[in-house]
Phi, psi and omega in degrees: 000138181279165181294328179293321180294319180296323178295321179295319180292324180294319177295320179297320179291323177296320178297329179281359176104001179235147175241117186253142176248129183259131177241132183274120177246143181304122177087352180201170175247143176236148182226156179209161183290146179237120181301133179222188177290335180292328179293325178295319178296321181294317178297322177295321178294323178294321177297316179297322178296319177297320178296320178296323179294316177300318179296320178296320177298318179297318179295322178296319177298316179298322180295318177298318179297316180296321178296318178296328178278341184286329181298309176299324180295321179293319176299318178297323179293320177296318178298324179293322178294321176297318177298320180296317179298317179297317179295324179296318177297320179295322178296318178296319178297319179294325177294317178296319178296322179295319178297318179297319179293326177294317177298318178296323178297316179297319179296316179294323178295321178295318178297319179297319178295319178296318178295324178296319178293331179278359177104003178286158183207165178269114184294335179284343182245342185235137176252134182241133177265124180260132178284149178294324175252073185274119179300323180294319178295319178296322179293320177295322179295317177297322179297318178296319179294316178297319179297319178295318178297319179294321177297318178295319179296320178296321179296318179294320180293323176298318179295322179295319179297318178298320179294319179292321178295325179290339179082006179272181178292146179277129178301152184297318182293331177283327178297316180292321182292319182275355181073025181270151176290158180287171181297323178296317179295322178297318178297318178297319179295321177299318179297319179297320179295316179297320178296320180294319179296319179296319179295321179295320178296318178295321178296320177299317179296318179296317180297320180296319178296316180294323179295317178296319178297318180295320180295321178295319179297315179297321181294321181288320184280319185263338182085009181234137173263125184255126177232143177269116180274299176229184181297127177067018176234139185228138180251128180247124179238123182282146178290345179259012181295140180287331179226158180291332181283350179284104182211164176244145179237124177247145179240130180286134179223161181083174180294130178059023177067036181287338179241144179238138179243136178275125178267148183287131175225175178296325180285323182293334179288348179273351181233057181292331180293317179295322179294317181296318184284306191270329181267313184280320181272307185273341180054051182224108177290318178300320178296320179296315180294323178294316179297321179294322178296316179296322181293315179293323180294320180294325179295319180290320181289325179288327178290000000 
């Protein structure tokens, strides 16, 4: 290597912050550090680095201390949040209670106003003069007396009901109180009822006998047996009828049955001539029945 090249390399090393000294040794070159101003800067930087390291250690220690103190603080903070939640619930309960009390207050004020309109008053603030002949007092007294009488009457009636349910004799004081007849009067009334029922039964028997007698008389005199089939309908059967089914049926018409109408039957269709002559032309039911009786009688005598 030439001397010019060695000078360039030395300058380059000095520019990089190091100063190198080259010693020529037989067969090789050797180099070693040369103290410069850059070494002073490096030593100063190392000192600053050591100070920064110490500061970092101190900060790390402080951080550990703060972390150890942060756990109790966090627990205290959690406890405070639980207290806040409990207090919030309590506040909500108090708000609901306040709303309920306000509603109750409004209701009581309305009741107080209604009572005031009805004449009620506060005796501690208002003085009332009562008349010796107070109509309201007299009315209350009558009401109490009526109530007492009604209660006594209810007690007597309960006792009377128990006596009647037991089936025994009714006490005398209860008979008078309830307005019931005495036992003697009840017995007499029972006898009267039995006598009336017996008389009614006898009258029914007499009427039945007379009705049968009247029907027999009508049958004997007119030659027809009259039976009531349905309401306002009557069946007439002649004593000279050839068969039991040979009958006539009349229906009452008009007010009080003043008019009678002949209904068509199998037997009425066998006497169209008599119907045409006596009912349609002459408008006479007695004549028709008489002619029919003569016709049936003649049939039997001729046979």
